[in-house]
PASEBA-1860 file (N, C-alpha, C; in nm, 3 decimals):
! residues 100
1> XXXXXXXX> 2.169/0.041/-0.256/2.175/0.181/-0.193/2.042/0.259/-0.259 ~ 1.981/0.322/-0.162/1.848/0.395/-0.200/1.875/0.534/-0.230 ~ 1.798/0.594/-0.309/1.803/0.721/-0.355/1.725/0.808/-0.263 ~ 1.727/0.909/-0.253/1.667/1.022/-0.159/1.644/1.161/-0.232 ~ 1.538/1.221/-0.249/1.509/1.325/-0.303/1.387/1.393/-0.254 ~ 1.347/1.519/-0.292/1.235/1.597/-0.279/1.144/1.594/-0.383 ~ 1.012/1.574/-0.361/0.934/1.584/-0.458/0.802/1.674/-0.421 ~ 0.758/1.746/-0.497/0.647/1.861/-0.488/0.524/1.790/-0.521
9> XXXXXXXX> 0.425/1.777/-0.416/0.290/1.698/-0.442/0.227/1.785/-0.534 ~ 0.155/1.701/-0.642/0.065/1.784/-0.731/-0.079/1.767/-0.685 ~ -0.157/1.845/-0.764/-0.291/1.851/-0.745/-0.355/1.693/-0.747 ~ -0.439/1.669/-0.670/-0.509/1.531/-0.646/-0.425/1.402/-0.638 ~ -0.300/1.435/-0.572/-0.196/1.310/-0.560/-0.214/1.290/-0.416 ~ -0.223/1.165/-0.356/-0.207/1.144/-0.219/-0.095/1.023/-0.208 ~ -0.100/0.991/-0.072/0.013/0.888/-0.034/0.026/0.772/-0.125 ~ -0.105/0.713/-0.159/-0.101/0.606/-0.258/-0.039/0.619/-0.380
17> XXXXXXXX> -0.086/0.733/-0.447/-0.021/0.772/-0.565/0.136/0.771/-0.580 ~ 0.175/0.848/-0.466/0.334/0.861/-0.467/0.401/0.744/-0.420 ~ 0.339/0.665/-0.364/0.416/0.532/-0.305/0.419/0.444/-0.433 ~ 0.327/0.434/-0.515/0.317/0.360/-0.620/0.433/0.437/-0.745 ~ 0.416/0.558/-0.734/0.495/0.615/-0.852/0.662/0.591/-0.818 ~ 0.685/0.588/-0.691/0.848/0.582/-0.657/0.874/0.449/-0.584 ~ 0.791/0.358/-0.590/0.833/0.219/-0.551/0.870/0.220/-0.406 ~ 0.790/0.294/-0.329/0.820/0.288/-0.186/0.680/0.273/-0.106
25> XXXXXXXX> 0.699/0.296/0.032/0.587/0.261/0.109/0.553/0.376/0.207 ~ 0.428/0.355/0.276/0.391/0.458/0.372/0.479/0.471/0.460 ~ 0.543/0.369/0.527/0.643/0.396/0.644/0.755/0.462/0.610 ~ 0.819/0.445/0.480/0.923/0.502/0.436/0.915/0.676/0.431 ~ 0.783/0.691/0.370/0.756/0.830/0.345/0.735/0.914/0.487 ~ 0.662/0.851/0.586/0.639/0.892/0.706/0.764/0.903/0.789 ~ 0.863/0.818/0.783/0.993/0.820/0.844/1.062/0.935/0.827 ~ 1.058/1.007/0.705/1.120/1.118/0.653/1.040/1.248/0.662
33> XXXXXXXX> 0.917/1.226/0.692/0.819/1.351/0.692/0.732/1.348/0.807 ~ 0.764/1.388/0.931/0.692/1.374/1.043/0.556/1.462/1.046 ~ 0.563/1.567/0.971/0.437/1.653/0.975/0.365/1.654/0.829 ~ 0.372/1.554/0.757/0.311/1.545/0.626/0.167/1.555/0.621 ~ 0.115/1.655/0.521/-0.033/1.660/0.521/-0.077/1.623/0.404 ~ -0.016/1.611/0.287/-0.049/1.575/0.145/-0.134/1.681/0.098 ~ -0.103/1.795/0.087/-0.153/1.909/0.029/-0.082/1.946/-0.117 ~ -0.147/2.019/-0.198/-0.099/2.049/-0.355/0.005/2.131/-0.312
41> XXXXXXXX> 0.124/2.116/-0.350/0.251/2.201/-0.366/0.331/2.185/-0.231 ~ 0.300/2.080/-0.152/0.377/2.049/-0.027/0.504/1.973/-0.087 ~ 0.619/2.012/-0.023/0.730/1.936/-0.051/0.749/1.799/0.037 ~ 0.783/1.671/-0.019/0.808/1.566/0.066/0.933/1.514/0.032 ~ 1.009/1.476/0.132/1.115/1.390/0.111/1.078/1.258/0.103 ~ 1.141/1.188/-0.021/1.118/1.050/-0.056/1.250/0.957/-0.050 ~ 1.253/0.853/-0.017/1.359/0.769/-0.015/1.319/0.639/-0.064 ~ 1.356/0.603/-0.194/1.318/0.482/-0.260/1.402/0.394/-0.265
49> XXXXXXXX> 1.360/0.270/-0.316/1.445/0.154/-0.351/1.524/0.197/-0.467 ~ 1.627/0.112/-0.498/1.704/0.151/-0.627/1.665/0.090/-0.740 ~ 1.542/0.034/-0.729/1.496/-0.059/-0.848/1.347/-0.043/-0.859 ~ 1.290/-0.059/-0.971/1.134/-0.067/-0.980/1.102/-0.196/-1.023 ~ 0.996/-0.243/-0.932/0.956/-0.391/-0.970/0.839/-0.381/-1.072 ~ 0.862/-0.449/-1.184/0.779/-0.464/-1.282/0.748/-0.636/-1.303 ~ 0.606/-0.647/-1.312/0.559/-0.794/-1.315/0.516/-0.804/-1.477 ~ 0.568/-0.907/-1.522/0.545/-0.920/-1.668/0.391/-0.955/-1.701
57> XXXXXXXX> 0.328/-0.859/-1.800/0.192/-0.890/-1.837/0.180/-0.972/-1.969 ~ 0.074/-1.034/-2.002/0.054/-1.090/-2.108/0.085/-1.008/-2.239 ~ 0.163/-1.070/-2.330/0.214/-1.018/-2.456/0.344/-0.943/-2.424 ~ 0.400/-0.906/-2.306/0.490/-0.830/-2.289/0.634/-0.903/-2.338 ~ 0.717/-0.851/-2.389/0.854/-0.888/-2.427/0.962/-0.808/-2.362 ~ 1.080/-0.884/-2.341/1.194/-0.794/-2.295/1.226/-0.663/-2.367 ~ 1.189/-0.656/-2.509/1.230/-0.538/-2.588/1.110/-0.434/-2.554 ~ 0.972/-0.491/-2.513/0.888/-0.398/-2.487/0.927/-0.320/-2.346
65> XXXXXXXX> 0.933/-0.422/-2.247/0.985/-0.384/-2.114/1.089/-0.278/-2.114 ~ 1.190/-0.316/-2.205/1.319/-0.214/-2.227/1.288/-0.077/-2.269 ~ 1.190/-0.093/-2.367/1.162/0.040/-2.422/1.062/0.122/-2.354 ~ 0.981/0.064/-2.264/0.877/0.130/-2.159/0.969/0.203/-2.048 ~ 1.082/0.137/-2.002/1.167/0.204/-1.894/1.292/0.276/-1.969 ~ 1.289/0.282/-2.090/1.418/0.353/-2.151/1.555/0.298/-2.117 ~ 1.562/0.168/-2.139/1.677/0.092/-2.069/1.730/0.002/-2.170 ~ 1.841/-0.036/-2.174/1.901/-0.135/-2.277/1.844/-0.260/-2.246
73> XXXXXXXX> 1.820/-0.358/-2.342/1.753/-0.485/-2.322/1.868/-0.588/-2.265 ~ 1.993/-0.562/-2.296/2.097/-0.655/-2.240/2.117/-0.632/-2.105 ~ 2.120/-0.492/-2.075/2.140/-0.474/-1.933/2.030/-0.517/-1.830 ~ 1.904/-0.517/-1.890/1.775/-0.570/-1.824/1.798/-0.710/-1.798 ~ 1.867/-0.784/-1.920/1.875/-0.927/-1.870/1.983/-0.969/-1.780 ~ 2.104/-0.893/-1.787/2.208/-0.920/-1.696/2.157/-0.865/-1.547 ~ 2.083/-0.791/-1.539/2.029/-0.722/-1.396/1.940/-0.822/-1.339 ~ 1.892/-0.900/-1.413/1.782/-0.995/-1.363/1.836/-1.131/-1.388
81> XXXXXXXX> 1.956/-1.153/-1.420/2.021/-1.286/-1.433/1.949/-1.378/-1.547 ~ 1.890/-1.315/-1.652/1.819/-1.400/-1.750/1.934/-1.432/-1.854 ~ 1.927/-1.564/-1.899/1.997/-1.623/-2.013/1.944/-1.625/-2.139 ~ 1.797/-1.605/-2.144/1.721/-1.605/-2.263/1.625/-1.485/-2.259 ~ 1.545/-1.476/-2.396/1.460/-1.360/-2.389/1.315/-1.401/-2.338 ~ 1.299/-1.533/-2.297/1.174/-1.595/-2.262/1.121/-1.530/-2.132 ~ 1.014/-1.466/-2.128/0.932/-1.418/-1.978/0.834/-1.493/-1.973 ~ 0.757/-1.489/-1.832/0.653/-1.558/-1.811/0.568/-1.459/-1.751
89> XXXXXXXX> 0.421/-1.457/-1.763/0.342/-1.377/-1.703/0.347/-1.363/-1.556 ~ 0.350/-1.255/-1.515/0.358/-1.262/-1.332/0.511/-1.256/-1.310 ~ 0.594/-1.277/-1.380/0.748/-1.284/-1.367/0.783/-1.152/-1.306 ~ 0.855/-1.142/-1.189/0.920/-1.010/-1.131/1.040/-0.969/-1.214 ~ 1.039/-0.862/-1.275/1.164/-0.811/-1.344/1.197/-0.669/-1.260 ~ 1.324/-0.669/-1.212/1.357/-0.548/-1.153/1.434/-0.467/-1.246 ~ 1.387/-0.332/-1.249/1.448/-0.219/-1.325/1.517/-0.143/-1.235 ~ 1.665/-0.146/-1.257/1.766/-0.083/-1.195/1.796/0.057/-1.253
97> XXXX> 1.719/0.144/-1.214/1.736/0.278/-1.289/1.726/0.401/-1.185 ~ 1.810/0.490/-1.193/1.765/0.615/-1.101/1.646/0.667/-1.123 ~ 1.581/0.714/-1.009/1.458/0.791/-1.020/1.517/0.934/-0.982 ~ 1.429/1.038/-1.029/1.467/1.179/-1.031/1.575/1.199/-0.941
END
């Protein structure tokens, strides 16, 4: 299930920044905002996925990723069907967490 909310565009923000920040894409933003101009202070309706995609970087551990996203390590393991703490560089970890 996707979350939906309104976001006020900040100074120097553009479509690419917003898409990356909320794990969505241009077509999702445009579908909900037919006359979007991307100016400072404009309100935009954003519909996002119910998870954030995180690709494991060198030296990252489950503990470190859990701390970054302020989520319990055991929940992170369960959400990703992990049976051990071992991660691999480039591995996709889904962070199921509500966004604003």
